[in-house]
VEXDREN-2710 file (C-alpha; in Angstrom, 1 decimal):
% VEXDREN-2710
k/r/px/py/pz
1/UNK/-142.2/19.3/-6.4
2/UNK/-139.2/19.7/-4.0
3/UNK/-138.6/18.2/-0.6
4/UNK/-140.1/21.1/1.3
5/UNK/-143.3/21.0/-0.7
6/UNK/-143.6/17.2/-0.2
7/UNK/-143.1/17.6/3.6
8/UNK/-145.8/20.2/3.8
9/UNK/-148.2/17.9/1.9
10/UNK/-147.4/15.0/4.1
11/UNK/-147.9/17.1/7.2
12/UNK/-151.3/18.4/6.0
13/UNK/-154.6/16.5/6.3
14/UNK/-154.7/13.4/4.1
15/UNK/-156.4/14.3/0.9
16/UNK/-156.6/13.3/-2.7
17/UNK/-152.9/14.3/-3.1
18/UNK/-151.3/12.4/-0.3
19/UNK/-151.6/9.0/1.3
20/UNK/-149.7/8.0/4.4
21/UNK/-148.6/4.4/5.2
22/UNK/-146.7/3.2/8.3
23/UNK/-144.9/0.5/6.3
24/UNK/-144.8/-1.4/3.0
25/UNK/-146.5/-4.4/4.5
26/UNK/-149.6/-4.1/2.4
27/UNK/-148.2/-3.8/-1.1
28/UNK/-151.7/-3.9/-2.7
29/UNK/-152.8/-0.8/-0.9
30/UNK/-149.7/1.1/-1.9
31/UNK/-150.1/0.0/-5.6
32/UNK/-153.8/1.1/-5.5
33/UNK/-152.7/4.5/-4.2
34/UNK/-150.1/4.8/-7.0
35/UNK/-152.8/3.9/-9.5
36/UNK/-155.2/6.4/-8.1
37/UNK/-152.7/9.3/-8.2
38/UNK/-151.8/8.4/-11.7
39/UNK/-155.4/8.7/-12.8
40/UNK/-155.8/12.1/-11.1
41/UNK/-159.6/12.1/-11.5
42/UNK/-160.0/15.6/-9.9
43/UNK/-157.7/16.8/-12.7
44/UNK/-155.4/18.7/-10.3
45/UNK/-152.5/18.3/-12.8
46/UNK/-150.2/17.9/-9.8
47/UNK/-148.4/14.8/-8.5
48/UNK/-149.7/12.7/-5.7
49/UNK/-147.5/11.5/-2.8
50/UNK/-147.4/8.1/-1.1
51/UNK/-145.4/8.5/2.2
52/UNK/-144.0/5.5/4.0
53/UNK/-143.1/5.7/7.6
54/UNK/-145.9/8.1/8.6
55/UNK/-149.0/7.3/10.6
56/UNK/-152.5/8.6/9.9
57/UNK/-151.9/11.6/12.1
58/UNK/-148.9/12.7/10.1
59/UNK/-146.3/11.6/12.7
60/UNK/-143.2/9.7/11.6
61/UNK/-143.1/6.1/12.9
62/UNK/-139.4/5.5/12.8
63/UNK/-139.6/3.0/10.0
64/UNK/-136.2/1.9/8.8
65/UNK/-135.7/3.5/5.4
66/UNK/-132.9/1.5/3.8
67/UNK/-131.9/0.9/0.2
68/UNK/-133.8/-2.4/0.1
69/UNK/-137.1/-0.6/1.0
70/UNK/-136.5/2.1/-1.6
71/UNK/-135.8/-0.5/-4.2
72/UNK/-139.0/-2.4/-3.3
73/UNK/-141.0/0.8/-3.5
74/UNK/-139.5/1.8/-6.8
75/UNK/-140.1/-1.8/-8.1
76/UNK/-143.8/-1.4/-7.8
77/UNK/-143.7/0.8/-11.0
78/UNK/-142.8/-2.1/-13.3
79/UNK/-143.9/-5.2/-11.5
80/UNK/-146.4/-5.9/-14.3
81/UNK/-149.5/-5.3/-12.2
82/UNK/-149.9/-1.5/-12.7
83/UNK/-150.9/-0.9/-16.3
84/UNK/-149.8/1.2/-18.1
85/UNK/-146.6/2.1/-16.3
86/UNK/-147.0/5.0/-13.8
87/UNK/-144.6/7.9/-13.9
88/UNK/-143.1/8.2/-10.5
89/UNK/-139.9/8.8/-8.6
90/UNK/-138.9/7.4/-5.2
91/UNK/-136.7/9.2/-2.6
92/UNK/-135.7/9.3/1.0
93/UNK/-136.6/12.5/2.9
94/UNK/-136.0/13.8/6.4
95/UNK/-139.4/14.6/8.0
96/UNK/-139.5/16.1/11.5
97/UNK/-135.9/14.9/11.9
98/UNK/-136.8/11.3/10.9
99/UNK/-136.2/9.6/7.5
100/UNK/-139.3/8.6/5.5
101/UNK/-139.7/7.2/2.0
102/UNK/-141.9/8.9/-0.6
103/UNK/-143.2/7.9/-4.0
104/UNK/-144.1/11.0/-6.0
105/UNK/-146.6/10.0/-8.7
106/UNK/-147.3/12.2/-11.8
107/UNK/-150.7/12.3/-13.5
108/UNK/-150.8/9.9/-16.4
109/UNK/-151.0/11.0/-20.0
110/UNK/-152.8/7.8/-20.9
111/UNK/-155.5/7.1/-18.2
112/UNK/-157.2/5.0/-17.0
113/UNK/-154.3/3.3/-15.1
114/UNK/-155.3/0.0/-13.6
115/UNK/-154.0/-2.2/-10.9
116/UNK/-154.9/-5.9/-11.1
117/UNK/-157.6/-5.1/-13.7
118/UNK/-159.3/-2.4/-11.6
119/UNK/-159.2/1.4/-12.1
120/UNK/-158.5/3.1/-8.8
121/UNK/-159.2/6.8/-8.1
122/UNK/-159.1/9.2/-5.2
123/UNK/-162.3/10.4/-3.7
124/UNK/-161.1/13.0/-1.2
125/UNK/-158.9/11.1/1.4
126/UNK/-159.9/7.6/0.3
127/UNK/-159.4/5.2/-2.6
128/UNK/-162.2/3.8/-4.6
129/UNK/-162.8/1.8/-7.8
130/UNK/-163.9/4.0/-10.7
131/UNK/-167.4/3.7/-12.0
132/UNK/-168.0/3.2/-15.7
133/UNK/-168.8/6.9/-16.0
134/UNK/-165.6/7.9/-14.2
135/UNK/-163.6/5.6/-16.4
136/UNK/-165.1/7.2/-19.5
137/UNK/-164.0/10.6/-18.2
138/UNK/-160.5/9.4/-17.7
139/UNK/-160.4/7.9/-21.2
140/UNK/-161.5/11.2/-22.8
141/UNK/-158.7/12.9/-21.0
142/UNK/-155.9/11.1/-22.9
143/UNK/-153.4/13.4/-24.6
144/UNK/-152.9/11.6/-27.9
145/UNK/-149.8/13.7/-28.7
146/UNK/-148.2/12.3/-25.6
147/UNK/-149.0/8.7/-26.2
148/UNK/-146.6/6.0/-27.3
149/UNK/-147.2/4.7/-30.8
150/UNK/-148.8/1.5/-29.5
151/UNK/-151.6/3.5/-27.9
152/UNK/-152.4/5.9/-30.7
153/UNK/-155.4/5.4/-33.0
154/UNK/-154.5/3.9/-36.4
155/UNK/-155.7/6.3/-39.1
156/UNK/-158.2/4.6/-41.4
157/UNK/-158.9/1.7/-39.2
158/UNK/-162.3/1.0/-37.6
159/UNK/-163.8/-1.2/-34.9
160/UNK/-164.8/-3.7/-37.7
161/UNK/-161.1/-4.4/-38.1
162/UNK/-161.1/-5.9/-34.6
163/UNK/-162.4/-9.4/-33.7
164/UNK/-164.6/-8.1/-30.9
165/UNK/-165.7/-11.7/-30.0
166/UNK/-162.1/-12.8/-29.5
167/UNK/-161.5/-9.7/-27.3
168/UNK/-164.7/-10.3/-25.3
169/UNK/-164.4/-14.0/-24.8
170/UNK/-160.6/-14.7/-24.7
171/UNK/-158.8/-11.5/-23.7
172/UNK/-161.2/-9.5/-21.5
173/UNK/-161.5/-12.1/-18.7
174/UNK/-157.7/-12.1/-18.4
175/UNK/-157.3/-8.4/-18.4
176/UNK/-160.2/-7.1/-16.2
177/UNK/-161.0/-8.1/-12.6
178/UNK/-163.9/-10.5/-12.3
179/UNK/-166.0/-8.2/-10.1
180/UNK/-165.7/-5.4/-12.7
181/UNK/-166.8/-7.8/-15.4
182/UNK/-169.7/-9.1/-13.3
183/UNK/-171.2/-5.6/-13.2
184/UNK/-171.6/-6.0/-17.0
185/UNK/-172.4/-2.3/-17.5
186/UNK/-169.5/-1.4/-19.8
187/UNK/-170.1/-1.7/-23.6
188/UNK/-167.4/-3.4/-25.8
189/UNK/-166.4/0.0/-27.1
190/UNK/-165.9/1.3/-23.6
191/UNK/-163.9/-1.8/-22.6
192/UNK/-161.7/-1.6/-25.8
193/UNK/-161.0/2.1/-25.0
194/UNK/-160.3/1.6/-21.3
195/UNK/-157.6/-1.0/-22.2
196/UNK/-156.2/1.1/-25.0
197/UNK/-157.2/-1.4/-27.7
198/UNK/-159.1/1.6/-29.3
199/UNK/-159.7/5.3/-28.7
200/UNK/-162.9/6.6/-27.4
201/UNK/-164.4/6.9/-30.9
202/UNK/-163.7/3.2/-31.6
203/UNK/-160.6/3.6/-33.8
204/UNK/-158.2/0.6/-33.1
205/UNK/-154.7/1.2/-31.7
206/UNK/-151.6/-0.9/-32.7
207/UNK/-152.1/-2.8/-29.4
208/UNK/-155.7/-3.6/-30.3
209/UNK/-154.7/-4.7/-33.7
210/UNK/-151.9/-6.9/-32.5
211/UNK/-154.0/-8.7/-29.9
212/UNK/-157.4/-8.7/-31.4
213/UNK/-157.1/-7.6/-35.0
214/UNK/-158.7/-9.6/-37.9
215/UNK/-155.7/-8.8/-40.1
216/UNK/-152.8/-7.2/-38.2
217/UNK/-150.4/-7.3/-41.1
218/UNK/-152.7/-5.0/-43.2
219/UNK/-152.1/-2.2/-40.7
220/UNK/-148.7/-3.2/-39.2
221/UNK/-146.9/-5.0/-42.0
222/UNK/-143.9/-5.9/-39.7
223/UNK/-146.1/-7.7/-37.2
224/UNK/-144.8/-11.2/-37.9
225/UNK/-142.0/-13.6/-36.9
226/UNK/-139.7/-15.4/-39.3
227/UNK/-137.8/-18.6/-38.3
228/UNK/-135.1/-20.0/-40.5
229/UNK/-132.9/-23.0/-39.7
230/UNK/-129.7/-23.4/-41.9
231/UNK/-127.4/-26.3/-42.4
232/UNK/-124.3/-24.2/-41.9
233/UNK/-122.8/-21.1/-40.2
234/UNK/-123.7/-18.5/-42.8
235/UNK/-126.8/-17.2/-44.5
236/UNK/-126.0/-18.8/-47.8
237/UNK/-126.1/-22.3/-46.2
238/UNK/-128.9/-24.7/-47.3
239/UNK/-132.3/-24.2/-45.6
240/UNK/-133.4/-27.1/-43.3
241/UNK/-136.7/-25.5/-42.0
242/UNK/-138.6/-22.2/-42.2
243/UNK/-141.7/-20.8/-40.6
244/UNK/-143.5/-17.5/-41.0
245/UNK/-145.8/-16.7/-38.0
246/UNK/-148.5/-14.1/-38.4
247/UNK/-151.0/-14.9/-35.5
248/UNK/-152.2/-12.4/-32.9
249/UNK/-149.4/-11.6/-30.5
250/UNK/-150.1/-14.1/-27.7
251/UNK/-150.5/-17.0/-30.2
252/UNK/-147.5/-15.8/-32.2
253/UNK/-145.3/-16.1/-29.1
254/UNK/-146.6/-19.5/-28.1
255/UNK/-146.1/-20.8/-31.7
256/UNK/-142.6/-19.4/-31.8
257/UNK/-141.8/-21.2/-28.6
258/UNK/-143.1/-24.5/-29.9
259/UNK/-140.8/-24.1/-33.0
260/UNK/-137.8/-23.4/-30.7
261/UNK/-138.6/-26.5/-28.5
262/UNK/-138.7/-28.6/-31.7
263/UNK/-135.2/-27.6/-32.7
264/UNK/-133.4/-27.8/-29.4
265/UNK/-131.3/-30.9/-29.2
266/UNK/-130.2/-32.8/-26.1
267/UNK/-126.9/-34.7/-25.6
268/UNK/-125.7/-37.1/-23.0
269/UNK/-123.8/-35.2/-20.4
270/UNK/-120.9/-37.4/-19.5
271/UNK/-119.7/-35.0/-16.8
272/UNK/-123.0/-35.5/-15.0
273/UNK/-123.7/-31.9/-14.4
274/UNK/-127.4/-32.3/-14.8
275/UNK/-129.7/-34.6/-12.8
276/UNK/-131.0/-36.5/-15.8
277/UNK/-127.5/-36.9/-17.3
278/UNK/-128.6/-35.0/-20.4
279/UNK/-128.1/-31.4/-21.4
280/UNK/-129.7/-29.2/-24.1
281/UNK/-127.4/-27.6/-26.7
282/UNK/-129.1/-24.3/-25.7
283/UNK/-131.5/-23.7/-22.8
284/UNK/-135.1/-23.1/-23.9
285/UNK/-135.7/-20.6/-21.1
286/UNK/-132.9/-18.4/-22.4
287/UNK/-134.3/-18.3/-26.0
288/UNK/-137.8/-17.8/-24.6
289/UNK/-136.8/-14.7/-22.7
290/UNK/-134.9/-13.3/-25.7
291/UNK/-137.8/-13.9/-28.2
292/UNK/-140.4/-12.4/-25.8
293/UNK/-138.2/-9.3/-25.4
294/UNK/-137.8/-9.0/-29.1
295/UNK/-141.5/-9.1/-29.8
296/UNK/-142.3/-6.8/-26.9
297/UNK/-139.6/-4.1/-27.4
298/UNK/-139.4/-4.0/-31.2
299/UNK/-140.7/-1.1/-33.2
300/UNK/-144.0/-1.6/-35.1
301/UNK/-144.0/1.8/-36.6
302/UNK/-143.1/2.5/-40.2
303/UNK/-141.4/-0.9/-40.9
304/UNK/-142.2/-4.1/-42.7
305/UNK/-139.4/-6.0/-41.0
306/UNK/-140.4/-9.1/-38.9
307/UNK/-138.6/-10.4/-35.8
308/UNK/-136.1/-12.8/-37.3
309/UNK/-134.8/-16.0/-35.6
310/UNK/-132.0/-17.6/-37.6
311/UNK/-130.7/-21.0/-36.3
312/UNK/-127.2/-21.8/-37.6
313/UNK/-125.2/-24.9/-36.8
314/UNK/-123.2/-23.1/-34.1
315/UNK/-125.6/-20.4/-32.8
316/UNK/-129.1/-18.9/-32.8
317/UNK/-129.5/-15.2/-33.7
318/UNK/-132.6/-13.2/-32.7
319/UNK/-132.9/-9.9/-34.5
320/UNK/-135.5/-7.3/-33.5
321/UNK/-136.3/-4.2/-35.6
322/UNK/-135.6/-0.9/-33.8
323/UNK/-132.6/-0.1/-31.8
324/UNK/-132.5/0.6/-28.0
325/UNK/-135.1/3.1/-26.9
326/UNK/-135.3/6.0/-24.4
327/UNK/-133.0/5.6/-21.5
328/UNK/-131.5/2.5/-23.0
329/UNK/-128.7/3.0/-25.6
330/UNK/-126.0/1.0/-27.3
331/UNK/-123.6/1.7/-24.5
332/UNK/-125.8/0.5/-21.5
333/UNK/-128.0/-2.1/-23.3
334/UNK/-128.4/-5.2/-21.2
335/UNK/-127.1/-3.6/-17.9
336/UNK/-129.3/-4.6/-14.9
337/UNK/-131.7/-1.9/-13.9
338/UNK/-131.5/0.1/-17.2
339/UNK/-134.9/-0.2/-18.8
340/UNK/-137.3/1.8/-20.9
341/UNK/-140.4/0.9/-22.9
342/UNK/-141.1/1.7/-26.6
343/UNK/-144.4/-0.1/-26.3
344/UNK/-145.7/0.3/-22.8
345/UNK/-149.3/-0.7/-23.6
346/UNK/-148.2/-3.9/-25.4
347/UNK/-145.8/-4.7/-22.5
348/UNK/-148.6/-4.2/-20.0
349/UNK/-151.0/-6.5/-21.8
350/UNK/-148.4/-9.2/-22.2
351/UNK/-147.7/-8.9/-18.4
352/UNK/-151.3/-9.3/-17.6
353/UNK/-151.6/-12.3/-19.8
354/UNK/-148.6/-14.0/-18.0
355/UNK/-145.9/-13.5/-20.6
356/UNK/-143.8/-11.2/-18.4
357/UNK/-142.9/-12.2/-14.8
358/UNK/-141.0/-9.0/-14.0
359/UNK/-140.0/-6.1/-16.3
360/UNK/-136.4/-5.4/-16.9
361/UNK/-135.3/-8.9/-15.8
362/UNK/-135.6/-10.9/-19.1
363/UNK/-132.0/-10.6/-20.3
364/UNK/-130.6/-11.3/-16.8
365/UNK/-132.7/-14.5/-16.6
366/UNK/-131.6/-15.5/-20.0
367/UNK/-127.9/-15.0/-19.2
368/UNK/-128.3/-17.0/-16.0
369/UNK/-129.9/-19.9/-17.8
370/UNK/-127.1/-19.9/-20.4
371/UNK/-124.5/-20.0/-17.6
372/UNK/-126.2/-22.8/-15.7
373/UNK/-126.4/-24.9/-18.8
374/UNK/-122.7/-24.4/-19.6
375/UNK/-123.2/-22.1/-22.7
376/UNK/-121.2/-19.0/-23.3
377/UNK/-122.9/-15.7/-22.3
378/UNK/-125.3/-14.2/-24.8
379/UNK/-123.6/-11.9/-27.2
380/UNK/-125.6/-8.6/-27.2
381/UNK/-125.3/-6.6/-30.4
382/UNK/-127.4/-3.4/-30.2
383/UNK/-127.3/-0.9/-33.1
384/UNK/-129.2/2.3/-33.9
385/UNK/-131.7/0.4/-36.1
386/UNK/-132.0/-3.1/-34.7
387/UNK/-130.9/-5.4/-31.9
388/UNK/-129.3/-8.7/-32.6
389/UNK/-128.7/-11.3/-29.8
390/UNK/-126.6/-14.3/-30.3
391/UNK/-126.9/-17.6/-28.3
392/UNK/-124.0/-20.0/-28.9
393/UNK/-124.9/-23.7/-29.1
394/UNK/-123.0/-26.4/-27.2
395/UNK/-121.3/-28.9/-29.5
END
């Protein structure tokens, strides 16, 4: 869709393919519109357009369209609240001689797309929350060939391989809006499918297995984390402590963080650079971000390799199976603003559970924490088959 086609759409009557907003003041409404266009319930197979700086009558309002506004609009894609990530582009256009901002949203290959636990759709010119029947129609429309590995059905698995009680009692209330749950008209199978924990016939996906599987390792043999602390600076040094973590993904992350906290040491800071006069040999928040990234972005497909944390006397190394993915490569790895998602469904669930504050910012947060604590910057070592990140310890 080029600029002229977008302008014609914006000028036409507001429909299920365009929504006009005078500003970005109400972010929720804009996110709901993005979600609804992603779902494309009428099955137009065409992108929908959110136009900023245009009133309900199709007239430009003179809204200031600067880089900051465009960045805010583009940032709605991966703010962690729209799940899975929508496919959209943001640009500045001249409309009746006045600049406006538009978000062009492509139909999703993996509906239903949700915002804050609700599935939004277009019903003519207005937005609405999908009914269970409409959600079921969206689920059936998924194109399995276009899905990432984490949302594809696992051949040979069945719903009996999932702990449905854990899903219903622990996970569902955190992933679905309370009013949607209150309706209580969706079966567990429907709920599993709508969140991509299973396909519409009840076959679990890698996401479902990682978060609610009875035995994830039976289906994803690399779905574990190995921690090793060594009394030296090389792998042949004596072992001080070792752990192998195999819990469902949220528990695995929390258990790994407890292990990290137990091994961080504090020293008296004679320079007085910290309020308490003590400083950690490595900041927990930096390791936390690195480990969460490793678990979220690793490959789970066709590998038995765990995420490995190796704690040497002078450094901590975190190794994640699978090299950089998609738009990210060994040359631009770690650069601000360069992101892609091997496991978009896993990432979306982790965000909804509170493990991700903002996508694409983890390594920047980690580097900032290393710097403020006085540690050298993280040493990023991406390769074609794995990513290794090294955090140097303070003496």
